[in-house]
N, C-alpha and C positions, 0 to 999 in steps of 0.2 A: 370938780371931781377928777378931771383929766389933766389938770394943769401940769403936773410934774412930767407925765409922759409926753404931752404935746410939746412942752418946752424942749425935751430931748429930741423929738422928731424934727422940729422946725429950726431950732437955732443952737445946735450943739457947739461946744467949744472946739474951734478948729485947731488941730495939732498936726504933727508930722505923722501922717498915715499914708505911706506910699508902699506899694507892693509890686514886685515884678512878676507878671503872669506870662504865660507862653506867648501871648499876643502883644504885650507891651506893659508899660507901667501905669498903674491905677492910683489915683489919689482919693482917699476917702476922708473921713473926719474922725476926731477923737472925742468921745463923749464920756466923761467921768471914768476914764480908764478903759473904756471899750472902744475898739476900732470898728467903725461902721462904713461899709461900702454899699452904696445903693445904685441901682440901675446898671449893673454890670452885664454887658452883652455876653451871653454864653454861646450864641449861635445866630444865624440869620437864614432866611429861607424865602424863596419865591412861593407864591400862593399855590397850595396843593402839592408842593415838592418837599423832599426830605431836607432837614436842616443841615447847614454846613458850618464849620468852625468860624469864629469871628476873624475878620481880616486883621492882620498885624497893623500897628500904628507907630508912628515916631513920636518922641517926646512923652508927655504925661497927659493922660486922659482923666478928667474928673469923674468920680463915682459918688456924687453927693445927693443927687435927686433921684427919686424912684423912677424906674422905667415904665414904659407904656403897658397897659393891660390889654388883653385881647378884646376886640369889639364883641358886643353881645347882641344876639337876636332880640332879646328883651333884657332889660335890667330889672332885677327884683326890686319891688317897693318894700323896703325892710320894715315890716310890721313890728319887728323886734329891735328897732333901732336903739331903744333904751337898754334892753337886756343884753343885746349884742351890738355895741356901737360899731358903725361902718365908716370906712374911709374910702372914697372913690377917687381914682386917679384917671389920667388921660388914657383914652382907648385908641389903639392903632394896630394894624396888622403887623407892624414891626414891634413884636411883643416878647421876644425871647430874651428876657432880662432876669437877673437874680440879685439877691441882696445878701450880704454877709455881716455877721456880728462876731467879733472875736476879741479875746483879751491878749492875744499874742500875735506877733508878726515874725516869729522865729520858726524856721522850717524844722528845727529840732524839738519843738514843743510837743508835737504829736498828740494833740488833744482830740477827743472823740468829736464826730461831726454829725449833726442832726439836720436832715434835709426835709423841709416841710412841703407837702402837696396840699394846696388850698381846696376848700369845699366849693359848692355851687354846682354839683353834678358834673357833667362834662360840657355844661352850657355857659355858665357864668362864673364870676369871681376873679380874684387876683391874689397874689401872695402878700398883699398889704391891705386887703379889703377890711379885715377886722382889726380893731385896735389891739386885740389880744395877740395878733400875729407878730407884733414887734419883738425882736429877739434879744434886745439888750439885757433885760433882767435875767433871762434864762442863761445867757452866756456868762453873765457876771456871777450868778448864784452857783451854777453847776460847773463853771470853768469848761465850757464846751464851745465849739464853733457852730453857730446856727445859720442855716441858709433857707431862704424862702424864694419862690420863683413864680414867674408868669409863663404861660405857654398857650398855644393855639387851642381854641375851644370850638364848640358847636359846628357849624357848617365848614368853618375854616380848618378845623382840626380833624374832622371825621367824615368828610364827603367822599364816598368810595367811587372814584372814577376809573378803577382798574380795568373795567370792561372796554375802555377807550384807548388802550395802549400801554406799553411797558413804562412810559414816562410817568404814568400815574399809578403805578403798581401799588405804592404804599400810601396813597392819598387818604385812604380810609383810616389810617393810623398815624397821620401827620402829627396830631396832638400828642400821641403816645411817644412818637419819635423825638419830639421836643423834650419830653421828660428824660429820655435816654441821653440826649445831647447835654442836658443840664448835669446829669450824673457823670457823664464823661468829662465835662469841664471841671467838676468838683474833683474827680479822680486825678486829673492832670495838673490842677492848680492849687488845691486846698492846702498843701504843705506850706506854701508861701504865706498862708494866713494862720499858721500854727496848727493846722489840722492833720489828722492821720487818715490817709486815703484807704487804709485797711480797716478802719472802724467807722463806717458810714451807716447811719440808720435812715431809712426812708419812713416817714410817718405822715399821716394825713387823716382828716376827719370828713365824714359824709362823702361827697364826691372824691375828696382826697384819699379816703380809705379805698375807694374803688380804683384810684390810680395806683395805690400801693399794690393792690391785688393784680393789676395789669402788669406791673413790673415783675412780680413773681412768675407770671406766665409769658414773659417776653424774653426770648433767647438773647436779644441784642443788649439787654441790661445785665446779663450775667457778669459777675466779677466787679460790678460797680457799687455794690452795697453789701453789707454783712448782717444787718438786722432789719426787721420790718415791723411796723406798728399800724394797725387799722383801728380807727376810732369812729364808731357809729356810721360805718359805711363800708361798702365792698363785700358785705357778708350776707346779702340777701339772695335767696334762691330766685332765679328768673332767667329769661332767655338772653343769650348773647345776641349781638347784632351779627347775623350771618351774612355772607356775601350775597346770597340771593335777595335778602331783604335790603341790604345797604345799596346794592346796585339798582334796585327798584326806586329807592328814594332819589338816587342820583339821576336816573332817567327822567323822573318827574321834575327835578330841578331844571334840567336842560330844557325840558318841554315848556316849563313856565317862563323861562328866559328867552325862548325862541332860538335856541342854539342847536344846530344839527350835530350829530355825532362826528361828522367829518370836520367840523370846525370847533371841536371841543375846547381847544386852547383859548377861545374867546372868553371863556368863563374866568380866566385869570385876570381879566381887566374890567369885569363888571363892577360897578359901584357897589360897595359892601351892603348898603341898605337895600338895594334891589336884589342882591344875592340872598340876603337874610329873609326878605319877604317871600322869595321863591322857595327857599328852604322850608319856611314855616308852612306854606301851602302844601309842599310835597309831603311833609310829615303827616299832616292832617289827612291828605288823600290816601296815603299808604295805610294809616290807621283805620280809616273807614273801609278800605278794601279788604284788609286782613282781619279786622275785628279785634286787633290788639294794639297796644300802645307802640307808636313808632318814636324813635329817639335817635340822637346822635351819641356815639360812643365808640370805643375800640371795636374794630371788625375782626371777628374770629376767623382769620384767613389761613390759619395753620402754618404761618411763616413768621410774620412779625409778632402776632399775638395768637396764642394757642387756645384761647377760650377760658372762661371763668372756671375755677377749680370745681365748682358744683357740677359743671357740665363736662369738663375735660379731665378732671383730676389734677392734682398738683404735679408740676413738672419735676422729674427726678433731679434736674440740674439745680433747682432752687430748694430742694428738700432739706438741705442742711441749714437753712436760715432760721434762727430763732424768731418766734412771733410773739407780739404783745397785742391782744385783741380785747375790745370791750365796747360798752355803750353807756348811756345815762338812763336814769329811771324814767323820765317823762318823754324824752325825745319829741316826737311830733304830736304827742297826745297831751302835753303839759297844759295846765289850766290857764296859762296866759295866751298861748297860741290858739288853743281850741277849748274855750271855756264851756262848762256845762253848768246848769243851774244858775242861780242868781247870787251875787255877792261873793265874798271870800269863802272858799271851801272850809276854812278853819273856823268860821263862825256858824256853820250849819248846825242845826239841831239833829239829834239822832233820827227823828222822824223824817226830816227833810232829806237827810243822807239816804235813808232807806228808800224813799220815793225815787231818788235819782238812781239807785241800784236797780230798782224794778224797771225804770224806763230804759236804761242802757244795757242791762245784763239780762233782762227778761227772766226766763226760766232758770238761768244760771246764777241768779242773784244770791241765793242762799249759799251755794257752793263757793262763789267768789268771796263772799263776806267771811265765811268760816276759814277758808284757806289763806286769805290775805292776813287775817288776824294771827294765824299760826306762823306765817312767813315773816311778817313785820309787826310784831306786837307793840312796838314803840311808835308806829305811825298812825295817823288819823285814818280811819276806815275810808273816808272820802278819797284818799290818795289812790285807791284802786281804780277809780274812774279816770285817772290821768296817767296810768302806767302804760308804757308802750311795750307790750309783750312781743310784738312782731320783731323788732330789732334785737331784743334779748334772745329770742329763739334763733335768729340768724347767727348771732355770735356763738351760741352754744353748738349749733350745727357745724359752723365753720371750724371751730376749735376741735370738735370731735373728728371731723373729716381729716384735719391736719394730723391729729394724733394717730389715726389709722394708717396714714400714708407717709408719715415721716417720724424719725426718731428725734428730731430737733425739738428743743423745749418750746412749749406754748404756755403763756401766762394770760389769764383772763381777769378782767376787771369790770366793775359796775360802779358808776358815779351816782350816788343817791342823795347828795346834800341838797336840802331845800333852801331856797332863798327867802329872805323876809319880805321881798318885793310883793306888793299887792296883798299884804296880809298873809303871805305864805304861798310860794310858787314852786311846784315840783321841778326838778332839774330838767332844763330844756335842751333841745338839740343845740349843741355848741357850748353847753354850760361848763364842761370840763376843760375846755381849751385855755381859758385864763389861768387855771391852776397848773396845767402842764407847762405853760410858758412863764410861770411865776409872775403873772401880771394881775392876778385877781384882786389884790389890795388896791389897785388903781381904778377898778371898774365898780362903780357904786352898787349896782344890783347884785354883784357877786361878793361883796364885802360883808363879812360877819366878824366883828371885832373878837379877837381871841380864838377864832376858829379858822378863818381864812389864812392867816399867817402860818399856822401850823400845817394845815392841809396842803397849801401850795408848796411848802418845803418838802413834804413827804412825796407829793406827786412829781414835782420837777426832779427831785432826787432819784425817784424810782426810774423815771424815763432816762435820766443821765446814767444811772448804773447800768441800765439795759443796753444802751449804746456802747458803753465802755467794755462790757464783758459778756453781753447776751443773757444777763441775769439781773432782774430789778432789785435784788436784795442787797442790803448794805446800808450803813449809816443809820438814819432815823426811820427807815422803812420797816414796818412790821414784817415778820417772817412771811414770805410769799411763796407758797409751794407751786410747783408746776401743775397745770391743768391735766387731769386724767379722765379717761372715759368713765371710770367707776365713781370718781369723787366730784367731778365738775367743780373743782376748787376755784373760787373767785374772790379776788380782793375787792371788798366793798368800801369805797371811799365815802366817808360821811363824817359827822362830828366825832364819832368813834370809828376809826378805820380798823377793819379786821377782815380776816379770811373766813368765808363761809363755804361749806361744801354742799352742793346740790340744794341750796336753801329755797330756791323758787321753782324747782322742778314740778312739784305738785300744782303750784299756783298757775304756772304756764299751761298746764294741761286743762284747766277749767276756764282760763281767761279767753274771751272771744278773740278771734283773729279779725283785725280791722283792715278793710281794704286800703291799699296804698294809693294816694291821689297826688301825683306830682304837681299838677296844675295848682292845687290848693297850697302846696308847700312853697312853690316857687313864686307865688304872688301874681299880681296883675300885670299885664303887658303895658308897655308905654302906649 
């Protein structure tokens, strides 16, 4: 089922694919008319320091093999390996690498550029972790330049040592600084790959959506992108990592390692596994002490990162950026990741479905059943048990806040397509990604003959239209109006793709709020 894509990844036809970048000449590969450059160094950095531009080189440097991914405190055990096939690459602190797919090596081509921020929270993942992240088909179908990248994560990207001297002023945002460095590289070099530095979209899913949100709130990223897309992430209400919290975590890390504040530089040479173990203990200790979840992520220091829009409001400097925001129907509640009842939901009797409603919705069962039937008359009533209302509420709140604070257009979407996998599986967290990247027909659980081919054309086309003009409309995309406070217009991607206005507002008012459990989502530690 993955033969065609794997062949392209492993042994593409070698051709003349050389590009002059600011630092030197890169040689990639030519695959069926698409030039592919892998493992391109966009920066380098000492541990806990800001990234610096790549050093120039003489001659030609090969860009054929994917670059290193950031080491992980723990690597997710992918329970969804079938529905979301993973590709794991070498891990190293030397991880500032990106990949480029393009149909042109002409500086005058000026094609739109799509820069992907991978998921995995701020803790795990890489720009090639999912098979769906491969940019060849999207570049080919939409005639765009696609970029994916790796950057520092977890303790390496977000340990706030700012209390220990000016040298570590931005260590709590080192991972965010890597994203800025990657966008700077794109701005300075992408013309040589046929791209337009004035039409760059940052887009990401899950943790990648959070990274997009952080760029909107980062003054150092201003002018490096012109559109932004958040998919199933970055739109949750919740606390920022504030300096007082981040510094507490850092103090506990030093304590666990036996490093005194006077000798803080010793932390730069600690073996990563030892550092990761200390960081894990520090997070747990901080969580127990504060009674709330402790995590690694951008530090709202009021300088490099101004704080999430829900807490700090949108910065006026990024208020002109058009936004594309949305989520999928099942997200973390889908019936594959978190099954309820027994057997396939689509084989349940009416009586059994009613019993499940009573068990999970309690006194709200009648209201949920009636409202779900009004909202989705074409769906199985059992689907309500696997709808993630939390993420959907976040998307609507985020879009509404943007509309109140900016005149730039906002477009909202909801991916509702059910997979035939397991007798019928509601759309899972990551389910839309293969469609956006135009790779869904190559991934078995995503493929529905006669449906997938059409839907991926529509979605990839809409995303490409958006990066090109700031508007997803055009070509085969159904008319997609802007999101408004009064209408809550949302493009619903399904077997029949159409715009609906406020269609699930009443349903969300009665659907229970489900507590968010990151440990369950991220899997078991090694």
